[in-house]
C-alpha positions, 0 to 999 in steps of 0.5 A: 514496455517503455514509459511504464512503471513496474513492480515485480514484472507486473506493470503499473498502468490502466493499459495493465488492468487488463493484462492482470486481474485487481487481486493480483495489482493489489497483492502486488502493492500490499506485499511491496508495502508491508516489506517497505514497513518492514524496514523502516521498523529496522531503522533506528528511530523507527516510531509505530505513532509515525507509521499509524499517522500516515495510515490516518493520512491514508483514510483522509486520502482515500476519503477525497476521490471526489473527482474521480481518480480511477479504478487503478489509483483507488486499487493502490491507495486500498493496497497501501491503506490494507498494508499499513493496517496489517503492519500495525495489527502484526505490531500491536499483537507481538507487543501483547503476546 
């Protein structure tokens, strides 16, 4: 598939929306974002506060769909938001255990 971005074998374009379910695409994007966040956590200088600020920015971005982004972009943003929420929850839960 020339010109299409791929995410672990799932192409990432509006044409692929017909080939894969929204759940497949969402889960793939969410898992990749979680993996990236988990990697960042291992780096020196990692701060949970920075990740929380990024989530706040994602919330703002999520709410700025006045011009209409399309289903795929909204799905991508929702997956990123969900991954950030899960990641932050996991860290905070581990701190209270």
